[in-house]
MIBA-589460 format. One record per residue (C-alpha): x, y negated, z. Coordinates in Angstrom, 1 decimal. Example, Ala and Ser with C-alpha at 12.3 -4.5 7.8 and 13.67 -1.06 7.14 Angstrom:
// MIBA-589460
+--------+--------+--------+
|      X |      Y |      Z |
+--------+--------+--------+
|   12.3 |    4.5 |    7.8 |
|   13.7 |    1.1 |    7.1 |
+--------+--------+--------+
This chain:
// MIBA-589460
+--------+--------+--------+
|      X |      Y |      Z |
+--------+--------+--------+
|   30.4 |  -53.2 |   55.7 |
|   29.4 |  -52.5 |   59.3 |
|   31.2 |  -51.4 |   62.4 |
|   30.1 |  -48.4 |   64.4 |
|   30.9 |  -47.2 |   67.8 |
|   30.8 |  -43.5 |   68.5 |
|   30.9 |  -41.8 |   71.9 |
|   32.4 |  -38.4 |   71.5 |
|   33.2 |  -35.4 |   73.7 |
|   35.8 |  -32.7 |   73.1 |
|   37.4 |  -29.6 |   74.5 |
|   41.1 |  -30.4 |   74.1 |
|   42.3 |  -26.9 |   74.7 |
|   43.4 |  -26.0 |   71.2 |
|   44.5 |  -29.5 |   70.1 |
|   47.9 |  -31.2 |   70.1 |
|   46.2 |  -34.3 |   71.7 |
|   43.9 |  -37.0 |   70.4 |
|   46.2 |  -39.0 |   68.2 |
|   47.1 |  -37.9 |   64.6 |
|   50.6 |  -36.3 |   64.5 |
|   52.8 |  -34.9 |   61.7 |
|   52.6 |  -31.4 |   63.1 |
|   49.7 |  -30.0 |   65.0 |
|   45.9 |  -30.4 |   64.7 |
|   44.4 |  -33.4 |   66.6 |
|   41.0 |  -34.8 |   67.6 |
|   41.5 |  -37.9 |   65.5 |
|   42.4 |  -35.9 |   62.4 |
|   39.2 |  -33.8 |   62.7 |
|   36.9 |  -36.9 |   63.2 |
|   38.6 |  -38.6 |   60.2 |
|   38.3 |  -35.5 |   58.1 |
|   34.5 |  -35.3 |   58.8 |
|   34.0 |  -39.0 |   58.1 |
|   35.9 |  -38.5 |   54.9 |
|   33.4 |  -35.9 |   53.8 |
|   30.6 |  -38.3 |   54.5 |
|   32.4 |  -41.0 |   52.5 |
|   32.9 |  -38.8 |   49.4 |
|   36.7 |  -38.3 |   50.1 |
|   37.4 |  -42.0 |   50.9 |
|   39.8 |  -42.3 |   53.9 |
|   38.1 |  -43.7 |   57.1 |
|   40.3 |  -44.5 |   60.0 |
|   39.0 |  -44.5 |   63.5 |
|   40.3 |  -46.4 |   66.5 |
|   39.9 |  -44.9 |   70.0 |
|   39.8 |  -46.4 |   73.5 |
|   43.1 |  -44.6 |   74.1 |
|   45.0 |  -41.3 |   73.6 |
|   44.6 |  -38.1 |   75.5 |
|   47.4 |  -35.5 |   75.6 |
|   47.4 |  -31.9 |   74.4 |
|   45.0 |  -29.8 |   76.5 |
|   43.1 |  -32.8 |   78.0 |
|   39.4 |  -33.0 |   77.5 |
|   36.8 |  -35.8 |   77.1 |
|   33.1 |  -36.4 |   77.9 |
|   33.1 |  -40.1 |   77.1 |
|   35.8 |  -41.0 |   74.6 |
|   34.9 |  -44.0 |   72.4 |
|   36.0 |  -44.7 |   68.9 |
|   35.1 |  -47.4 |   66.3 |
|   35.3 |  -47.5 |   62.5 |
|   34.0 |  -49.5 |   59.5 |
|   31.8 |  -48.1 |   56.9 |
|   30.0 |  -49.3 |   53.8 |
|   27.3 |  -46.5 |   54.0 |
|   23.7 |  -47.5 |   54.7 |
|   22.9 |  -44.6 |   57.0 |
|   20.1 |  -44.9 |   59.6 |
|   21.8 |  -45.1 |   63.0 |
|   20.1 |  -41.9 |   64.3 |
|   21.5 |  -39.9 |   61.4 |
|   25.2 |  -40.3 |   62.1 |
|   25.2 |  -37.8 |   64.9 |
|   23.0 |  -35.4 |   62.9 |
|   25.3 |  -35.7 |   59.9 |
|   28.7 |  -35.5 |   61.7 |
|   28.1 |  -32.7 |   64.3 |
|   27.5 |  -29.9 |   61.7 |
|   30.8 |  -30.7 |   59.9 |
|   32.9 |  -31.2 |   63.0 |
|   34.6 |  -28.3 |   64.8 |
|   32.5 |  -26.6 |   67.5 |
|   34.7 |  -28.1 |   70.2 |
|   34.2 |  -31.8 |   69.1 |
|   30.8 |  -33.4 |   69.3 |
|   29.3 |  -36.9 |   68.7 |
|   27.2 |  -37.9 |   71.7 |
|   25.9 |  -41.2 |   70.4 |
|   26.3 |  -43.8 |   67.6 |
|   25.6 |  -47.5 |   67.8 |
|   26.2 |  -50.6 |   65.7 |
|   28.6 |  -53.2 |   67.1 |
|   29.9 |  -56.6 |   66.1 |
|   32.7 |  -56.7 |   63.5 |
|   35.2 |  -57.9 |   66.2 |
|   34.5 |  -55.0 |   68.6 |
|   37.6 |  -53.0 |   69.4 |
|   37.4 |  -49.7 |   71.1 |
|   40.8 |  -50.1 |   72.8 |
|   41.2 |  -53.8 |   73.5 |
|   37.6 |  -54.5 |   74.7 |
|   37.6 |  -51.8 |   77.5 |
|   37.0 |  -53.1 |   81.0 |
|   37.9 |  -49.9 |   82.6 |
|   38.0 |  -46.1 |   82.5 |
|   37.1 |  -43.2 |   84.6 |
|   39.0 |  -39.9 |   84.8 |
|   38.2 |  -36.7 |   86.7 |
|   40.5 |  -33.9 |   87.4 |
|   39.2 |  -30.4 |   88.4 |
|   41.1 |  -28.0 |   90.7 |
|   39.9 |  -24.4 |   91.5 |
|   40.9 |  -23.9 |   95.1 |
|   40.5 |  -20.2 |   95.6 |
|   42.7 |  -17.2 |   96.0 |
|   41.6 |  -15.9 |   92.6 |
|   41.5 |  -17.8 |   89.3 |
|   38.2 |  -18.1 |   87.4 |
|   38.6 |  -16.5 |   84.0 |
|   35.9 |  -18.6 |   82.4 |
|   37.1 |  -21.9 |   83.8 |
|   40.8 |  -21.4 |   83.1 |
|   40.9 |  -24.1 |   80.4 |
|   39.1 |  -26.7 |   82.5 |
|   40.6 |  -26.4 |   86.0 |
|   44.0 |  -26.2 |   87.6 |
|   44.1 |  -23.1 |   89.9 |
|   45.7 |  -23.7 |   93.3 |
|   45.7 |  -20.8 |   95.8 |
|   47.0 |  -22.7 |   98.8 |
|   44.5 |  -24.1 |  101.3 |
|   44.0 |  -27.8 |  100.5 |
|   43.2 |  -30.4 |  103.2 |
|   40.6 |  -32.6 |  101.5 |
|   40.4 |  -35.0 |  104.4 |
|   44.2 |  -35.7 |  104.2 |
|   43.9 |  -36.3 |  100.4 |
|   41.1 |  -38.7 |  100.9 |
|   43.2 |  -40.7 |  103.5 |
|   45.9 |  -40.9 |  100.8 |
|   43.4 |  -42.2 |   98.3 |
|   43.0 |  -45.4 |  100.3 |
|   46.6 |  -46.3 |   99.5 |
|   46.0 |  -45.8 |   95.7 |
|   43.0 |  -48.1 |   95.5 |
|   43.7 |  -51.7 |   94.7 |
|   46.1 |  -53.6 |   92.5 |
|   49.6 |  -52.1 |   92.5 |
|   52.6 |  -51.5 |   90.3 |
|   52.2 |  -47.9 |   89.4 |
|   55.7 |  -47.3 |   87.9 |
|   56.2 |  -44.4 |   90.3 |
|   53.2 |  -42.6 |   88.7 |
|   54.1 |  -43.3 |   85.0 |
|   56.0 |  -40.7 |   82.8 |
|   59.5 |  -41.8 |   81.8 |
|   58.4 |  -41.0 |   78.3 |
|   55.9 |  -44.0 |   78.4 |
|   56.3 |  -46.6 |   75.6 |
|   54.8 |  -49.3 |   77.8 |
|   57.1 |  -52.3 |   77.6 |
|   55.2 |  -54.8 |   79.8 |
|   53.9 |  -54.7 |   83.3 |
|   52.8 |  -51.4 |   84.9 |
|   50.5 |  -53.2 |   87.3 |
|   47.0 |  -51.7 |   87.3 |
|   43.9 |  -52.0 |   89.4 |
|   42.3 |  -48.8 |   90.7 |
|   38.7 |  -49.4 |   91.9 |
|   38.0 |  -45.9 |   93.1 |
|   40.3 |  -43.0 |   94.0 |
|   38.4 |  -40.1 |   95.7 |
|   38.4 |  -36.4 |   96.3 |
|   35.4 |  -34.2 |   96.8 |
|   34.9 |  -30.5 |   97.3 |
|   32.1 |  -28.5 |   95.8 |
|   32.4 |  -25.0 |   97.1 |
|   35.7 |  -23.7 |   95.5 |
|   36.2 |  -26.6 |   93.2 |
|   37.9 |  -29.9 |   94.2 |
|   37.2 |  -33.0 |   92.0 |
|   39.6 |  -35.9 |   91.9 |
|   38.0 |  -39.1 |   90.5 |
|   40.0 |  -42.2 |   89.4 |
|   38.3 |  -45.3 |   88.1 |
|   40.3 |  -48.4 |   87.2 |
|   41.1 |  -51.1 |   84.7 |
|   43.6 |  -49.0 |   82.9 |
|   46.0 |  -46.1 |   83.2 |
|   49.7 |  -45.5 |   82.4 |
|   51.0 |  -42.4 |   80.5 |
|   50.4 |  -39.3 |   82.7 |
|   49.3 |  -41.6 |   85.6 |
|   46.2 |  -39.5 |   86.6 |
|   48.1 |  -36.2 |   86.4 |
|   50.9 |  -37.5 |   88.5 |
|   48.5 |  -39.1 |   91.0 |
|   46.7 |  -35.7 |   91.2 |
|   50.0 |  -33.8 |   91.6 |
|   51.1 |  -36.1 |   94.4 |
|   47.7 |  -35.8 |   96.2 |
|   47.9 |  -32.0 |   96.0 |
|   51.3 |  -32.1 |   97.9 |
|   49.4 |  -34.1 |  100.5 |
|   46.7 |  -31.5 |  100.5 |
|   49.2 |  -28.7 |  101.1 |
|   50.9 |  -30.8 |  103.9 |
|   54.1 |  -31.1 |  101.9 |
|   54.0 |  -34.9 |  102.4 |
|   51.9 |  -37.2 |  104.6 |
|   49.0 |  -39.3 |  103.4 |
|   50.9 |  -42.5 |  104.5 |
|   53.8 |  -41.6 |  102.2 |
|   51.8 |  -43.0 |   99.3 |
|   52.6 |  -46.5 |  100.4 |
|   56.4 |  -45.8 |  100.1 |
|   55.9 |  -44.0 |   96.8 |
|   54.2 |  -47.0 |   95.3 |
|   56.6 |  -49.5 |   96.7 |
|   59.6 |  -47.4 |   95.3 |
|   58.6 |  -48.0 |   91.7 |
|   60.5 |  -44.9 |   90.7 |
|   59.0 |  -41.8 |   89.1 |
|   61.3 |  -39.5 |   91.3 |
|   59.4 |  -40.5 |   94.4 |
|   56.0 |  -39.2 |   93.3 |
|   54.9 |  -35.6 |   93.0 |
|   54.8 |  -33.2 |   90.1 |
|   52.7 |  -33.8 |   87.0 |
|   49.5 |  -31.7 |   87.3 |
|   48.8 |  -29.6 |   84.2 |
|   46.6 |  -31.2 |   81.4 |
|   43.8 |  -28.6 |   81.4 |
|   42.0 |  -29.9 |   84.5 |
|   41.8 |  -33.5 |   83.2 |
|   38.7 |  -35.1 |   81.6 |
|   38.4 |  -38.7 |   80.3 |
|   35.0 |  -39.1 |   81.9 |
|   33.7 |  -42.5 |   80.8 |
|   34.9 |  -45.7 |   79.1 |
|   33.4 |  -49.0 |   80.3 |
|   32.7 |  -52.1 |   78.2 |
|   31.0 |  -55.4 |   79.0 |
+--------+--------+--------+
């Protein structure tokens, strides 16, 4: 028996999220179904670095699983991709120690959120960007980002539906906003993220960008430790789990 780590990417548009659910197709279910075919019908459970919601995408999700199969490492990608749906793909496979854990061994994650800032939507990017017609002040949003960086209690940016029982203190190493023509990219890199945290941060920054609140308001929002103080939750379609970090 050996433990493998897969890096996978997926288009979450038509899935009910990553994690297996009683109703609705999920990313995890499709991966386990493909692994089951390789293992002659035997159930193979995978553990991911974390969950993503319905409609959220990933370029660098990481999962681990145990297998008794003696398959050359380079053949896992070649064998899995043809039997996975077209919107899920294995990027790489590697052997890891038996005590490696995709979730508990992470040292950080990076998320990116894409906004189309143009008077017209882009038909071919509608599943991967949130369309905002209003002019957005990127400099104001960048000023607001400086208040997000660092170690804070992010209760104000956590969905009330979260099942987190412990501390909501997290460290954000990078919060930034950049514009590439009509596309605005929000980047968040940190030790960990709460349920809906990136989407709420983005929604709040968009309010700053529309001059509905000041950049300096972010300090008060964080200190309030109450969800009602932050902005709306941005839609899932613009969000990508970009990379997961390990030592």
